[in-house]
N, C-alpha and C positions, 0 to 999 in steps of 0.2 A: 405820337401815335396813341389813340385811345384804346380802352379795353375792347370796344366793339371792333375797331380796326384790326386789332390783333386777332380777335376771334374769327372774323371773316377771312383773314389770311390763313390761320391755322387749319381751318376745316377743309381747305383745299388740298392738304397733304393726305394721301391715302395711307392710313396706318392701321388698317384692320389686322388684328392678331389671328393666329392660326395654331390651334393646339396639336395639329398633326405633324408639324415640321420637326419638332424635337430639338430645336436650337434656340438660342437667346441672343438677340430678339428673334421672335418667331417669324417675322416678316421684315424685308429690307426697307420698306417704307418708313418704319419707325426710326431707323437710323438716319434716313434722309431728313426727317423732321427734326430729330435731335441735333444734327449738324447745323441745320438752319437756325435753331435756337441758340447754339453756341455762338454763332456770329452775332446774333442779336444781343446776347448777354455781354459779349465783348464790347459792342458798340455802346451799351449802357454803362460800361465801366465797372462791371462787377468783378470780383476777385476770386481766386482759387477755383476757376472754372475747370471742370474735368468731365470727360465723356469716356467711360471705360469700354472694354471689349464687349461687355454684355449690354451696352446701351443705357447705362445708368448715368444720368446727367446731374451734376451738382454744381452749385456756385454760392458765393458769399457776398452779402451786402455788409460791409464792416460797420461796427458801432460808430456812432457820431457823438459818443459821450465820454471820450477820453478814457481815463482809467477806472471809471465807475464800474462796479461789478453788477452786471445785469445778465440774467440767464440767456444763454444762446438758445434760440428757438428756431423751428423749421416749419416750412410749408411744402407740401408734397402733392403732386398730381401725376396722372399717368398719360403716356404718349399714345397708347393704342386705343382703337375703337372696337366695338363689339363685332365678333364674327357672325352675329345673328342676321346682319343685313349689310349689304355692300356700303363701303365708305369711299368708293372710287368715283371721282368726278362729282363731288358734292357741289350743288349749286344753291347756296343760301340766298334768301330773299327777305328784305325787311318789309313788314306789312304794318301799316297804321291800323290797329284793330279797333273797329267800331262796333263789334258784336256780330253774332251770327256765324255763318260758315265761311271758311277760307278755302278757296279752290286752289289746291296745291298743283294739280296737273289736270288741265281740262281735257286733254286728249285721252287720258286714261281714267278719267272720272274719279280722281283721288281727292277727297275732301276732308279737311280738318274741321270737325264740327263739335260745338258744345253739347250736342245731343249725345255724342259718344264720350266727350271729355268736358263735363260741366264746369270744371275748375277754370276753363278758359274765360268764363264770364267775369272773374275777378280782375282780369287784365284789360277790360274795355277801356279805351282811351290811351293805351300804351302801345309802343312799337314792339312787335314780335319778330324774331328771326325764325324763319321756317325753311323747310326743304322744298324741293320740287316734286316730292312724292315718289321718287325713284331710288333714293338712298336714305340712310339715316343722316342726321345733321352732324353729330360728333360733339355735341355739348358735353357728353360723357367721354372724355374729360377735357376736351380742349377749352371749354369754358373755365375750368380750373387752372389750366396752364396760363390762359390769358389773364385771369384775375391775379394770379401770383406775380407774373412778370410785370403787369401794369402797376401792381402795388409797390414792388421794389423800385420801379422806375419813378413812381410818384414820390416815394421817400427820398430817393436820390435828388429829385428836383426841389424838394422842400426840406432843407436841412434844419429849419426851425422845429420840425417834428423830431423830438429826441427818440432814439431807439438803440437797442443793443445790437449785438451781432446776430444777423439773420442768415440762415442757410435755406436754400431752396433745392428741391430735388424732383426729378422727373423720371419715372420708372417705365419700363416696357411691360407688356403682356399681363397687365392687371386683369383684363377681361377674361383671360383663360386661367386665372388663379395662380399665376406665376410672378406677379409683380414684385413680391418681396424676396424671391428666391435668392438673389445675389446682391441684395441691398446691404451695403457696408455701414452698419449703425455706428460703429466706432469712428469711421471716417467722417460720417455726417456730423457727429460731435455735438448733438443737441440734448438739452435737458428734457425737452418735450417738443412735440410737433403737432401739426394739424394736417390732415388730408383735406384738400378742397375738391370734393368729389360727390357732394350731396345733390339733392334735387331742388324742390321749390324753395323760394325765398324763406329764410328763417330756420331752415332745418339745421339742427345741431344734434349730433348723434354720438353716443359713446357706448351703445349696446348694439350687438349684431348677432346674427345666427351663429351657432355651432354648425359646422358643415362637413358633410361626407359625400363621396361619390361611390356609386355601386354599379357594377356591371354583372349581369346575370346571363350566363350562356346555357342554352338548352340544346341538348343533342337528341336527334330523332332517329327513327328507323324507317326508311322509305321502302315500301313494298307496293307492287302494282295494286291499284285500288280494287281491281276485280278479285284479288285473292288476299286482301289485307286483313280479313277478320282475325282478331287476336294476335296479329303480328305487327301491324304498323303502329308506330308511335310518332305522332305529328308534333315536331318541335314548336311550330308556331302556336298550336293549341295549348301546349304546355306553358308557353309564355302568357297566353291569355288567361289560363288558369291561375298562374302566379299573380298577375296584375289584379285579377278580380278579388284576391284575398287581402289586398291592401285597403284600408278604410277610405271610402269615397269622400268623407268629410275632411280628409287631411290631404287635400290637393291645393296647389296655389290659387286656383280659381274659387276655392271655398273657404279660404283662410285670410286672416288679417291680424294686424297688431302683433301680439306676442305668440300667435298660433303658428306652429310649425307645419311642415308638409313633406310628402313624397312627391317629387316631380319627375314624371317620365319624359326624358329629353330625347331619347332615340328608341325606335322600335323597327327592327328588320328581321325577316324570317322566311324560311321555307320549311318543307317537311323535314329536311335533314338537320337544319340548324336554325336557331333563332337567338336574337340578342336583345335584351332590354337594358337601357342605361338610365339610372336614376340619380338625381341629386337629393340628398336628405338634409333637412334643415330644422332647427329648433333653437329658440333662445335659452331654454332650460337645458342644462347639461344632463340632468336626469332623464328628461323626456327624449332628448337626443339619443342617449344610450338605449332607451327602450325602443326607439324606432329602428336602430341598427339591429337590435336583438330580434325584432319582428321579421326583418328580412332573413336573418339566419334561421329562424324557426320555420318560415315558409319553405325555405330551401331544403331543410331537413325533412319536412313532411312530404314534399314532392319526391325527394330521393328515396323515401321509404316506399312510396307508391310506384315510382319509376326508378329503380335502382341505378345510381351513377349517371343519371341523365341531366342533372342540374348542377352548375357550379357558380359560386358567388365570389366575386372579387370586390373588396370594399376598402377604402382608405379615407382617413380624416383629412380634410382640407384646411380648415382653420377653426378657431374657437372664439367665443364671445369675449371681446376685449373689456367688458365691464369689470371683470375681476382684477384687471391690471389698472384701469383708469380710475375706478372709484376711490381707491386710497389716495389719489391725487386729484380729487374732484375740483380743486381750485382751478385747474386748467379748463374745465368745462364752464365754471362760473365766470372765468375771465372772458371766454368767447361769448357767453351770454351777455355780459356787461358791454362788450364791444358792439354787439348787434344792436342793443338798445341805444347805445350812444350815437349810432348812425341812422336811427329811426326804423329799425327792423325788430319785429316781435319774435323772440326766439320760440321755436317749436322743437322742444326736446322730446325725441321719440326714438324707438328702436329702429335700426336699419333692417329692413327685410331683404337682406343680402349681406355682402361683405365688402370691405375695402382693403387696400394695402395696409391701412392703419390697424386692422385687426391683428394681422400677423406681426407687424412691426411692434405693436404693443407687447406681444409675447417675446419679442427679440430684445426688449429693453428700452424701447422708445414709445412711451405713452402717446397715443395719437388719436384724439377725437376727430370727427368728420364735420366739415362745414359745407353749407349750401353753395351751389353754383347758380341756381335759379332755373335750371332746365326741367323739362317735362317730357314724358313719353320716350325715355331713352331706349336705344337699341332698335328703333323702327322708323318707318317713313313718316310717322305723325309727330316726330320729335320737334319741339320748339323751345325757344328761350325768350322771355321778356327782357328787353334791354335794360330797364330799370333794375331788375333783379340781378343781372350780371354786374351792373355798376355797383350795387350794394355788396355783392360778394367781394369785389375788389376793396371797397371802403372798409369792410369788416377786417380784412387782412391788415390793412394799414392801421386800423384802430387797435387791434390786438398787439401789434408791434409797439405802438405808443404806450398802451397800458402796462405792458410788461416792463417798460423802461421807467414808468412813473410810480409803480406800486412797490 
């Protein structure tokens, strides 16, 4: 079975996570997928296969180097897909891309176009896997799962490629920020690992956002509008007043690279009550703390103006893994060398988001992030070039080989 075959099979599993359920895994489909993977790993002859109550799947490809001391390394991907769009009934399709628009769904006039996504033009002449426009594709991160399993299968089939002990791990609920909640680093038993959860070909990342989530609740006072003068307090307007005090140039749609942002993810309201939910992001820890302080200052100012009518709940989600990985930069250099060896130009850049690897790094498992090849994650315009997916698998194989020979 090729890496493409695996990917096309894996995306048919509905594994969308759900932050409202309060259980792990957050949805039953993730366990169904994990159980199918267990059977596949057994068929491949992997060892130490375990699937725990929280749906963390681990397995081992033993060393083929006898007693040689080679570091145990790991490769990790996540089972779930984003709750941003349905992952139910995914219908992938392979398109020989000759340029121009790709009609994903003629009936609904859904078109994947280089006018909207100009990077498509670099894949002219390649086969792309696309959606039918009604769901996401699920390359985030079933492409990673496919690349890892295909890589260990390839190593199993080619014993002439020397490698040490390799551990693979698949986690639930990464998309809702819970992927590392119950990950047993000691059980995984690796000196270092890589998440295979990045985007376009060549991406190699060891920096990510510091991240926090904020929920602001506004209480109002509802009075008949005919007699509301000096009595009514409209909670929805308080929410608008709060949002207007955040800098407009620090939103996702106005930032790039190392620039952080405030992202309004949810807004609901009435006269009596309104709620704003934000995610706060910045690569700089200092600027991250300043952003959180600004939310606290605006809350205090509004409470001075409208006593007791604004409450702020805020908690940190993860931190920039650079401070953990940089002292072991050789693991980034190793991945870069592996990419070059398989004909891929490394693109080392910061993640404008987070991965399981960020939290795992702070749990004692340094964990840079490798590309899968996918584009436009979390939505109907998601696609992945087949050569990029193939190179993701080849990079995993080459890393295993280099660790054994260096």
